[in-house]
N, CA, C, O and the ligand as a Tripos MOL2 file, in Angstrom:
@<TRIPOS>MOLECULE
protein
  249   247    63     0     0
PROTEIN
NO_CHARGES

@<TRIPOS>ATOM
      1 N           0.8340   -1.2290   -0.0460 N.3       1 MET1
      2 CA          0.0510   -0.0420   -0.0380 C.3       1 MET1
      3 C           0.8450    1.3040   -0.0130 C.2       1 MET1
      4 O           1.9280    1.3890    0.5660 O.2       1 MET1
      5 N           0.2800    2.3190   -0.6440 N.am      2 GLU2
      6 CA          1.1600    3.5320   -0.6980 C.3       2 GLU2
      7 C           1.1240    4.2770    0.5570 C.2       2 GLU2
      8 O           0.1100    4.2770    1.2560 O.2       2 GLU2
      9 N           2.2000    4.9220    0.8810 N.am      3 LYS3
     10 CA          2.3490    5.6660    2.1030 C.3       3 LYS3
     11 C           2.4940    7.1900    1.7610 C.2       3 LYS3
     12 O           2.8930    7.6550    0.6940 O.2       3 LYS3
     13 N           2.0930    7.8720    2.8720 N.am      4 ALA4
     14 CA          2.1370    9.4690    2.6420 C.3       4 ALA4
     15 C           3.1680   10.0220    3.7280 C.2       4 ALA4
     16 O           3.2750    9.5560    4.8620 O.2       4 ALA4
     17 N           3.8140   10.9450    3.2840 N.am      5 CYS5
     18 CA          4.7640   11.5580    4.0430 C.3       5 CYS5
     19 C           3.9710   12.5110    5.1780 C.2       5 CYS5
     20 O           3.1330   13.3220    4.7850 O.2       5 CYS5
     21 N           4.2350   12.3930    6.3890 N.am      6 LYS6
     22 CA          3.5660   13.1620    7.5090 C.3       6 LYS6
     23 C           3.8480   14.6940    7.4300 C.2       6 LYS6
     24 O           3.0790   15.5250    7.9130 O.2       6 LYS6
     25 N           5.0650   15.0220    6.7540 N.am      7 LYS7
     26 CA          5.3940   16.4220    6.7510 C.3       7 LYS7
     27 C           4.9370   17.1290    5.6040 C.2       7 LYS7
     28 O           4.3590   18.2040    5.7610 O.2       7 LYS7
     29 N           5.1390   16.6250    4.4000 N.am      8 CYS8
     30 CA          4.7780   17.3240    3.1660 C.3       8 CYS8
     31 C           3.5060   16.7570    2.4310 C.2       8 CYS8
     32 O           2.9040   17.3730    1.5510 O.2       8 CYS8
     33 N           3.1640   15.4810    2.9100 N.am      9 ARG9
     34 CA          2.0440   14.7570    2.4310 C.3       9 ARG9
     35 C           2.1670   14.1020    1.0350 C.2       9 ARG9
     36 O           1.1760   13.6160    0.4900 O.2       9 ARG9
     37 N           3.4280   14.0930    0.4450 N.am     10 VAL10
     38 CA          3.5710   13.4700   -0.7940 C.3      10 VAL10
     39 C           3.3280   12.0130   -0.5780 C.2      10 VAL10
     40 O           3.5980   11.4750    0.4960 O.2      10 VAL10
     41 N           2.7580   11.2960   -1.7170 N.am     11 ILE11
     42 CA          2.5160    9.8260   -1.5690 C.3      11 ILE11
     43 C           3.7060    9.1440   -2.3220 C.2      11 ILE11
     44 O           4.1620    9.5210   -3.4020 O.2      11 ILE11
     45 N           4.1210    8.1130   -1.6010 N.am     12 ILE12
     46 CA          5.3290    7.3670   -2.2090 C.3      12 ILE12
     47 C           4.8330    5.9800   -2.2110 C.2      12 ILE12
     48 O           4.1220    5.5530   -1.3010 O.2      12 ILE12
     49 N           5.2180    5.2350   -3.2760 N.am     13 ALA13
     50 CA          4.9200    3.8600   -3.5340 C.3      13 ALA13
     51 C           5.8260    2.8790   -2.7290 C.2      13 ALA13
     52 O           5.3730    1.8320   -2.2660 O.2      13 ALA13
     53 N           6.9600    3.2120   -2.5990 N.am     14 GLN14
     54 CA          7.9990    2.4130   -1.9290 C.3      14 GLN14
     55 C           9.1770    3.1610   -1.1390 C.2      14 GLN14
     56 O           9.4470    4.3110   -1.4870 O.2      14 GLN14
     57 N           9.8030    2.6360   -0.2200 N.am     15 GLY15
     58 CA         10.8420    3.3090    0.5370 C.3      15 GLY15
     59 C          10.2880    4.0430    1.8130 C.2      15 GLY15
     60 O           9.0870    4.2180    2.0180 O.2      15 GLY15
     61 N          11.1940    4.4090    2.5580 N.am     16 ASP16
     62 CA         10.7540    5.0590    3.8710 C.3      16 ASP16
     63 C          11.3600    6.3780    4.0370 C.2      16 ASP16
     64 O          11.2730    6.9190    5.1390 O.2      16 ASP16
     65 N          12.0120    7.0050    2.9980 N.am     17 VAL17
     66 CA         12.3820    8.2940    3.0710 C.3      17 VAL17
     67 C          11.7360    9.1590    1.9490 C.2      17 VAL17
     68 O          11.7420    8.8110    0.7680 O.2      17 VAL17
     69 N          11.2220   10.2220    2.3690 N.am     18 CYS18
     70 CA         10.4400   11.1740    1.5140 C.3      18 CYS18
     71 C          11.6020   11.6640    0.5550 C.2      18 CYS18
     72 O          12.7410   11.9640    0.9140 O.2      18 CYS18
     73 N          11.0480   11.6900   -0.8600 N.am     19 PRO19
     74 CA         12.0300   12.3030   -1.8660 C.3      19 PRO19
     75 C          11.9330   13.6470   -1.9590 C.2      19 PRO19
     76 O          12.8270   14.2750   -2.5280 O.2      19 PRO19
     77 N          10.8530   14.2750   -1.4210 N.am     20 ILE20
     78 CA         10.5770   15.7300   -1.4250 C.3      20 ILE20
     79 C          11.3760   16.4400   -0.2960 C.2      20 ILE20
     80 O          12.2850   17.2490   -0.4810 O.2      20 ILE20
     81 N          10.9210   16.0340    0.8430 N.am     21 CYS21
     82 CA         11.3790   16.8660    2.1160 C.3      21 CYS21
     83 C          12.5210   15.9260    2.8980 C.2      21 CYS21
     84 O          13.1760   16.3570    3.8470 O.2      21 CYS21
     85 N          12.6320   14.8400    2.4620 N.am     22 GLY22
     86 CA         13.7470   13.9730    3.2870 C.3      22 GLY22
     87 C          13.2100   13.4060    4.6260 C.2      22 GLY22
     88 O          14.0290   12.8050    5.3200 O.2      22 GLY22
     89 N          12.0400   13.5110    5.0400 N.am     23 ALA23
     90 CA         11.5550   13.1070    6.2380 C.3      23 ALA23
     91 C          11.3550   11.5460    6.2550 C.2      23 ALA23
     92 O          11.1170   10.9260    5.2180 O.2      23 ALA23
     93 N          11.4510   11.0110    7.3510 N.am     24 SER24
     94 CA         11.2780    9.4500    7.2820 C.3      24 SER24
     95 C          10.0770    9.1010    8.0350 C.2      24 SER24
     96 O           9.9240    7.9340    8.3950 O.2      24 SER24
     97 N           9.2330    9.9720    8.3010 N.am     25 GLU25
     98 CA          7.9360    9.6170    8.9430 C.3      25 GLU25
     99 C           6.8350    9.5170    7.9580 C.2      25 GLU25
    100 O           6.4080   10.4910    7.3380 O.2      25 GLU25
    101 N           6.3270    8.1460    7.8170 N.am     26 MET26
    102 CA          5.4140    7.9020    6.8340 C.3      26 MET26
    103 C           4.1740    7.4190    7.4940 C.2      26 MET26
    104 O           4.2990    6.8430    8.5750 O.2      26 MET26
    105 N           2.9890    7.5800    6.9780 N.am     27 THR27
    106 CA          1.8150    6.9890    7.4250 C.3      27 THR27
    107 C           1.0080    6.1920    6.2770 C.2      27 THR27
    108 O           1.0540    6.4280    5.0690 O.2      27 THR27
    109 N           0.3070    5.2600    6.8900 N.am     28 LEU28
    110 CA         -0.6900    4.7120    5.8770 C.3      28 LEU28
    111 C          -2.1170    5.2130    5.9760 C.2      28 LEU28
    112 O          -3.0390    4.8890    5.2270 O.2      28 LEU28
    113 N          -2.1780    6.1340    7.1080 N.am     29 LYS29
    114 CA         -3.5320    6.6050    7.3210 C.3      29 LYS29
    115 C          -3.7670    7.9930    6.5670 C.2      29 LYS29
    116 O          -3.8280    9.0770    7.1480 O.2      29 LYS29
    117 N          -3.8710    7.8310    5.3940 N.am     30 TRP30
    118 CA         -4.1100    9.1860    4.6660 C.3      30 TRP30
    119 C          -5.4490    9.0240    3.8300 C.2      30 TRP30
    120 O          -6.0080    7.9360    3.6940 O.2      30 TRP30
    121 N          -5.8810   10.1420    3.3170 N.am     31 SER31
    122 CA         -7.2140   10.1440    2.4170 C.3      31 SER31
    123 C          -7.0650   11.3230    1.4180 C.2      31 SER31
    124 O          -6.3920   12.3370    1.6040 O.2      31 SER31
    125 N          -7.7940   11.0200    0.3480 N.am     32 GLY32
    126 CA         -7.9120   11.9680   -0.6330 C.3      32 GLY32
    127 C          -6.5970   11.9540   -1.5270 C.2      32 GLY32
    128 O          -5.5830   11.4110   -1.0910 O.2      32 GLY32
    129 N          -6.6180   12.5020   -2.6720 N.am     33 TYR33
    130 CA         -5.5730   12.2590   -3.7130 C.3      33 TYR33
    131 C          -5.4530   13.6110   -4.5060 C.2      33 TYR33
    132 O          -6.4740   14.0720   -5.0160 O.2      33 TYR33
    133 N          -4.3830   14.1960   -4.6190 N.am     34 VAL34
    134 CA         -4.2300   15.3320   -5.4990 C.3      34 VAL34
    135 C          -2.9340   15.2330   -6.2980 C.2      34 VAL34
    136 O          -1.8770   14.9370   -5.7420 O.2      34 VAL34
    137 N          -3.0190   15.4800   -7.5990 N.am     35 VAL35
    138 CA         -1.8750   15.3570   -8.3820 C.3      35 VAL35
    139 C          -1.5570   16.8000   -8.7090 C.2      35 VAL35
    140 O          -2.4260   17.5160   -9.2060 O.2      35 VAL35
    141 N          -0.2820   17.2750   -8.4350 N.am     36 ILE36
    142 CA          0.1290   18.5850   -8.7340 C.3      36 ILE36
    143 C           1.1420   18.4400   -9.8950 C.2      36 ILE36
    144 O           2.1420   17.7390   -9.7390 O.2      36 ILE36
    145 N           0.8940   19.1120  -11.0950 N.am     37 MET37
    146 CA          1.7020   18.9020  -12.0520 C.3      37 MET37
    147 C           2.3870   20.1450  -12.5640 C.2      37 MET37
    148 O           3.3530   20.0990  -13.3260 O.2      37 MET37
    149 N           1.8540   21.2400  -12.1190 N.am     38 ASN38
    150 CA          2.5620   22.6670  -12.4530 C.3      38 ASN38
    151 C           2.4640   23.4690  -11.2500 C.2      38 ASN38
    152 O           1.6340   24.3720  -11.1380 O.2      38 ASN38
    153 N           3.3350   23.1430  -10.3060 N.am     39 VAL39
    154 CA          3.1900   23.6920   -9.0270 C.3      39 VAL39
    155 C           3.4010   25.2790   -8.9780 C.2      39 VAL39
    156 O           2.9990   25.9010   -7.9940 O.2      39 VAL39
    157 N           3.9740   25.8720   -9.9450 N.am     40 GLU40
    158 CA          4.1280   27.3160   -9.9390 C.3      40 GLU40
    159 C           2.8450   27.9890  -10.2230 C.2      40 GLU40
    160 O           2.6560   29.1170   -9.7690 O.2      40 GLU40
    161 N           1.8460   27.3280  -11.0150 N.am     41 LYS41
    162 CA          0.6660   27.9210  -11.4090 C.3      41 LYS41
    163 C          -0.5120   27.3380  -10.8000 C.2      41 LYS41
    164 O          -1.6450   27.7100  -11.1040 O.2      41 LYS41
    165 N          -0.2710   26.4220   -9.9380 N.am     42 SER42
    166 CA         -1.4970   25.7530   -9.3000 C.3      42 SER42
    167 C          -1.9900   26.4340   -7.9630 C.2      42 SER42
    168 O          -1.2900   26.4650   -6.9510 O.2      42 SER42
    169 N          -3.2200   26.9630   -8.0450 N.am     43 GLU43
    170 CA         -3.7180   27.5050   -6.8950 C.3      43 GLU43
    171 C          -3.9710   26.5060   -5.7280 C.2      43 GLU43
    172 O          -3.8180   26.8180   -4.5470 O.2      43 GLU43
    173 N          -4.3500   25.3400   -6.1350 N.am     44 LEU44
    174 CA         -4.4490   24.2940   -5.0810 C.3      44 LEU44
    175 C          -3.2220   23.9980   -4.3260 C.2      44 LEU44
    176 O          -3.2590   23.8430   -3.1050 O.2      44 LEU44
    177 N          -2.0170   23.9060   -5.0840 N.am     45 ALA45
    178 CA         -0.8070   23.6300   -4.4290 C.3      45 ALA45
    179 C          -0.4380   24.7970   -3.4710 C.2      45 ALA45
    180 O           0.0760   24.5710   -2.3760 O.2      45 ALA45
    181 N          -0.6880   25.9360   -3.8730 N.am     46 LYS46
    182 CA         -0.4110   27.1590   -2.9860 C.3      46 LYS46
    183 C          -1.2970   26.9100   -1.7280 C.2      46 LYS46
    184 O          -0.7600   26.9710   -0.6210 O.2      46 LYS46
    185 N          -2.5900   26.6390   -1.8370 N.am     47 LYS47
    186 CA         -3.4550   26.5100   -0.8620 C.3      47 LYS47
    187 C          -3.0150   25.3620    0.1580 C.2      47 LYS47
    188 O          -3.2410   25.4740    1.3630 O.2      47 LYS47
    189 N          -2.4270   24.3440   -0.3500 N.am     48 LEU48
    190 CA         -2.0340   23.1870    0.3590 C.3      48 LEU48
    191 C          -0.6430   23.2740    0.9300 C.2      48 LEU48
    192 O          -0.1990   22.4720    1.7520 O.2      48 LEU48
    193 N           0.0120   24.3040    0.4370 N.am     49 GLY49
    194 CA          1.4750   24.5340    0.8370 C.3      49 GLY49
    195 C           2.4540   23.4670    0.2170 C.2      49 GLY49
    196 O           3.4490   23.0480    0.8080 O.2      49 GLY49
    197 N           2.0830   23.1020   -0.9610 N.am     50 ILE50
    198 CA          2.9110   22.1920   -1.7980 C.3      50 ILE50
    199 C           3.8880   22.9660   -2.5810 C.2      50 ILE50
    200 O           3.5460   23.9840   -3.1820 O.2      50 ILE50
    201 N           5.2020   22.4770   -2.5960 N.am     51 ASN51
    202 CA          6.3060   23.2450   -3.3250 C.3      51 ASN51
    203 C           6.8270   22.5620   -4.4280 C.2      51 ASN51
    204 O           7.5380   23.1770   -5.2230 O.2      51 ASN51
    205 N           6.5500   21.2550   -4.6070 N.am     52 ALA52
    206 CA          7.0350   20.5060   -5.7730 C.3      52 ALA52
    207 C           5.9660   19.6040   -6.4600 C.2      52 ALA52
    208 O           4.9840   19.2010   -5.8360 O.2      52 ALA52
    209 N           6.1780   19.3200   -7.6870 N.am     53 ASN53
    210 CA          5.2330   18.5890   -8.4730 C.3      53 ASN53
    211 C           5.2100   17.1710   -7.8200 C.2      53 ASN53
    212 O           6.2140   16.7550   -7.2420 O.2      53 ASN53
    213 N           4.1090   16.4550   -7.9050 N.am     54 GLY54
    214 CA          3.9050   15.1610   -7.3530 C.3      54 GLY54
    215 C           2.4060   14.8020   -7.0610 C.2      54 GLY54
    216 O           1.4270   15.4720   -7.3890 O.2      54 GLY54
    217 N           2.4200   13.5870   -6.3650 N.am     55 THR55
    218 CA          0.9100   13.2450   -5.9010 C.3      55 THR55
    219 C           0.9030   13.2540   -4.5400 C.2      55 THR55
    220 O           1.7640   12.6580   -3.8920 O.2      55 THR55
    221 N          -0.0140   13.8920   -4.0290 N.am     56 TYR56
    222 CA         -0.0940   14.2780   -2.6840 C.3      56 TYR56
    223 C          -1.4300   13.7210   -1.8600 C.2      56 TYR56
    224 O          -2.4690   13.6470   -2.5150 O.2      56 TYR56
    225 N          -1.4580   13.3480   -0.5410 N.am     57 ALA57
    226 CA         -2.6250   13.2150    0.1030 C.3      57 ALA57
    227 C          -3.2160   14.4850    0.4500 C.2      57 ALA57
    228 O          -2.5520   15.4790    0.7430 O.2      57 ALA57
    229 N          -4.6030   14.4310    0.4080 N.am     58 LEU58
    230 CA         -5.2660   15.6280    0.8250 C.3      58 LEU58
    231 C          -5.2420   15.8310    2.3120 C.2      58 LEU58
    232 O          -5.0060   16.9520    2.7630 O.2      58 LEU58
    233 N          -5.4630   14.8510    3.0630 N.am     59 SER59
    234 CA         -5.3240   14.7650    4.5780 C.3      59 SER59
    235 C          -4.7270   13.6540    5.0690 C.2      59 SER59
    236 O          -4.8690   12.5600    4.5230 O.2      59 SER59
    237 N          -4.0100   13.8330    6.1350 N.am     60 ILE60
    238 CA         -3.1910   12.9040    6.8710 C.3      60 ILE60
    239 C          -4.0880   12.5600    8.2580 C.2      60 ILE60
    240 O          -4.4720   13.4620    9.0030 O.2      60 ILE60
    241 N          -4.3370   11.3040    8.4730 N.am     61 ASN61
    242 CA         -5.2230   11.0500    9.6040 C.3      61 ASN61
    243 C          -4.4860   10.6930   10.8490 C.2      61 ASN61
    244 O          -5.1460   10.4600   11.8620 O.2      61 ASN61
    245 N          -3.0930   10.6230   10.8810 N.am     62 ALA62
    246 CA         -2.3590   10.1990   11.9660 C.3      62 ALA62
    247 C          -1.4990   11.3780   12.4320 C.2      62 ALA62
    248 O          -0.7460   11.2490   13.3980 O.2      62 ALA62
    249 ZN          7.8770   14.6800    2.8810 Zn       63 ZN63
@<TRIPOS>BOND
     1     1     2 1
     2     2     3 1
     3     3     4 2
     4     3     5 am
     5     5     6 1
     6     6     7 1
     7     7     8 2
     8     7     9 am
     9     9    10 1
    10    10    11 1
    11    11    12 2
    12    11    13 am
    13    13    14 1
    14    14    15 1
    15    15    16 2
    16    15    17 am
    17    17    18 1
    18    18    19 1
    19    19    20 2
    20    19    21 am
    21    21    22 1
    22    22    23 1
    23    23    24 2
    24    23    25 am
    25    25    26 1
    26    26    27 1
    27    27    28 2
    28    27    29 am
    29    29    30 1
    30    30    31 1
    31    31    32 2
    32    31    33 am
    33    33    34 1
    34    34    35 1
    35    35    36 2
    36    35    37 am
    37    37    38 1
    38    38    39 1
    39    39    40 2
    40    39    41 am
    41    41    42 1
    42    42    43 1
    43    43    44 2
    44    43    45 am
    45    45    46 1
    46    46    47 1
    47    47    48 2
    48    47    49 am
    49    49    50 1
    50    50    51 1
    51    51    52 2
    52    51    53 am
    53    53    54 1
    54    54    55 1
    55    55    56 2
    56    55    57 am
    57    57    58 1
    58    58    59 1
    59    59    60 2
    60    59    61 am
    61    61    62 1
    62    62    63 1
    63    63    64 2
    64    63    65 am
    65    65    66 1
    66    66    67 1
    67    67    68 2
    68    67    69 am
    69    69    70 1
    70    70    71 1
    71    71    72 2
    72    71    73 am
    73    73    74 1
    74    74    75 1
    75    75    76 2
    76    75    77 am
    77    77    78 1
    78    78    79 1
    79    79    80 2
    80    79    81 am
    81    81    82 1
    82    82    83 1
    83    83    84 2
    84    83    85 am
    85    85    86 1
    86    86    87 1
    87    87    88 2
    88    87    89 am
    89    89    90 1
    90    90    91 1
    91    91    92 2
    92    91    93 am
    93    93    94 1
    94    94    95 1
    95    95    96 2
    96    95    97 am
    97    97    98 1
    98    98    99 1
    99    99   100 2
   100    99   101 am
   101   101   102 1
   102   102   103 1
   103   103   104 2
   104   103   105 am
   105   105   106 1
   106   106   107 1
   107   107   108 2
   108   107   109 am
   109   109   110 1
   110   110   111 1
   111   111   112 2
   112   111   113 am
   113   113   114 1
   114   114   115 1
   115   115   116 2
   116   115   117 am
   117   117   118 1
   118   118   119 1
   119   119   120 2
   120   119   121 am
   121   121   122 1
   122   122   123 1
   123   123   124 2
   124   123   125 am
   125   125   126 1
   126   126   127 1
   127   127   128 2
   128   127   129 am
   129   129   130 1
   130   130   131 1
   131   131   132 2
   132   131   133 am
   133   133   134 1
   134   134   135 1
   135   135   136 2
   136   135   137 am
   137   137   138 1
   138   138   139 1
   139   139   140 2
   140   139   141 am
   141   141   142 1
   142   142   143 1
   143   143   144 2
   144   143   145 am
   145   145   146 1
   146   146   147 1
   147   147   148 2
   148   147   149 am
   149   149   150 1
   150   150   151 1
   151   151   152 2
   152   151   153 am
   153   153   154 1
   154   154   155 1
   155   155   156 2
   156   155   157 am
   157   157   158 1
   158   158   159 1
   159   159   160 2
   160   159   161 am
   161   161   162 1
   162   162   163 1
   163   163   164 2
   164   163   165 am
   165   165   166 1
   166   166   167 1
   167   167   168 2
   168   167   169 am
   169   169   170 1
   170   170   171 1
   171   171   172 2
   172   171   173 am
   173   173   174 1
   174   174   175 1
   175   175   176 2
   176   175   177 am
   177   177   178 1
   178   178   179 1
   179   179   180 2
   180   179   181 am
   181   181   182 1
   182   182   183 1
   183   183   184 2
   184   183   185 am
   185   185   186 1
   186   186   187 1
   187   187   188 2
   188   187   189 am
   189   189   190 1
   190   190   191 1
   191   191   192 2
   192   191   193 am
   193   193   194 1
   194   194   195 1
   195   195   196 2
   196   195   197 am
   197   197   198 1
   198   198   199 1
   199   199   200 2
   200   199   201 am
   201   201   202 1
   202   202   203 1
   203   203   204 2
   204   203   205 am
   205   205   206 1
   206   206   207 1
   207   207   208 2
   208   207   209 am
   209   209   210 1
   210   210   211 1
   211   211   212 2
   212   211   213 am
   213   213   214 1
   214   214   215 1
   215   215   216 2
   216   215   217 am
   217   217   218 1
   218   218   219 1
   219   219   220 2
   220   219   221 am
   221   221   222 1
   222   222   223 1
   223   223   224 2
   224   223   225 am
   225   225   226 1
   226   226   227 1
   227   227   228 2
   228   227   229 am
   229   229   230 1
   230   230   231 1
   231   231   232 2
   232   231   233 am
   233   233   234 1
   234   234   235 1
   235   235   236 2
   236   235   237 am
   237   237   238 1
   238   238   239 1
   239   239   240 2
   240   239   241 am
   241   241   242 1
   242   242   243 1
   243   243   244 2
   244   243   245 am
   245   245   246 1
   246   246   247 1
   247   247   248 2
@<TRIPOS>SUBSTRUCTURE
     1 MET1         2 RESIDUE 1 A MET
     2 GLU2         6 RESIDUE 1 A GLU
     3 LYS3        10 RESIDUE 1 A LYS
     4 ALA4        14 RESIDUE 1 A ALA
     5 CYS5        18 RESIDUE 1 A CYS
     6 LYS6        22 RESIDUE 1 A LYS
     7 LYS7        26 RESIDUE 1 A LYS
     8 CYS8        30 RESIDUE 1 A CYS
     9 ARG9        34 RESIDUE 1 A ARG
    10 VAL10       38 RESIDUE 1 A VAL
    11 ILE11       42 RESIDUE 1 A ILE
    12 ILE12       46 RESIDUE 1 A ILE
    13 ALA13       50 RESIDUE 1 A ALA
    14 GLN14       54 RESIDUE 1 A GLN
    15 GLY15       58 RESIDUE 1 A GLY
    16 ASP16       62 RESIDUE 1 A ASP
    17 VAL17       66 RESIDUE 1 A VAL
    18 CYS18       70 RESIDUE 1 A CYS
    19 PRO19       74 RESIDUE 1 A PRO
    20 ILE20       78 RESIDUE 1 A ILE
    21 CYS21       82 RESIDUE 1 A CYS
    22 GLY22       86 RESIDUE 1 A GLY
    23 ALA23       90 RESIDUE 1 A ALA
    24 SER24       94 RESIDUE 1 A SER
    25 GLU25       98 RESIDUE 1 A GLU
    26 MET26      102 RESIDUE 1 A MET
    27 THR27      106 RESIDUE 1 A THR
    28 LEU28      110 RESIDUE 1 A LEU
    29 LYS29      114 RESIDUE 1 A LYS
    30 TRP30      118 RESIDUE 1 A TRP
    31 SER31      122 RESIDUE 1 A SER
    32 GLY32      126 RESIDUE 1 A GLY
    33 TYR33      130 RESIDUE 1 A TYR
    34 VAL34      134 RESIDUE 1 A VAL
    35 VAL35      138 RESIDUE 1 A VAL
    36 ILE36      142 RESIDUE 1 A ILE
    37 MET37      146 RESIDUE 1 A MET
    38 ASN38      150 RESIDUE 1 A ASN
    39 VAL39      154 RESIDUE 1 A VAL
    40 GLU40      158 RESIDUE 1 A GLU
    41 LYS41      162 RESIDUE 1 A LYS
    42 SER42      166 RESIDUE 1 A SER
    43 GLU43      170 RESIDUE 1 A GLU
    44 LEU44      174 RESIDUE 1 A LEU
    45 ALA45      178 RESIDUE 1 A ALA
    46 LYS46      182 RESIDUE 1 A LYS
    47 LYS47      186 RESIDUE 1 A LYS
    48 LEU48      190 RESIDUE 1 A LEU
    49 GLY49      194 RESIDUE 1 A GLY
    50 ILE50      198 RESIDUE 1 A ILE
    51 ASN51      202 RESIDUE 1 A ASN
    52 ALA52      206 RESIDUE 1 A ALA
    53 ASN53      210 RESIDUE 1 A ASN
    54 GLY54      214 RESIDUE 1 A GLY
    55 THR55      218 RESIDUE 1 A THR
    56 TYR56      222 RESIDUE 1 A TYR
    57 ALA57      226 RESIDUE 1 A ALA
    58 LEU58      230 RESIDUE 1 A LEU
    59 SER59      234 RESIDUE 1 A SER
    60 ILE60      238 RESIDUE 1 A ILE
    61 ASN61      242 RESIDUE 1 A ASN
    62 ALA62      246 RESIDUE 1 A ALA
    63 ZN63       249 GROUP 0 **** ****
């Protein structure tokens, strides 16, 4: 199952270290799904505090 980074909420398919922020705290308890493809122009990315393109969890439940 895919994990989400507790810090930046990026979703990763494998591994235990976040490729975006370098954190090693992952959780399986996330929900929602948002794909950011053009972070500079995305209002949603701005709203969510996302700084890099990728797939992110909308919310972390842990
Ligand atoms: Zn992260």
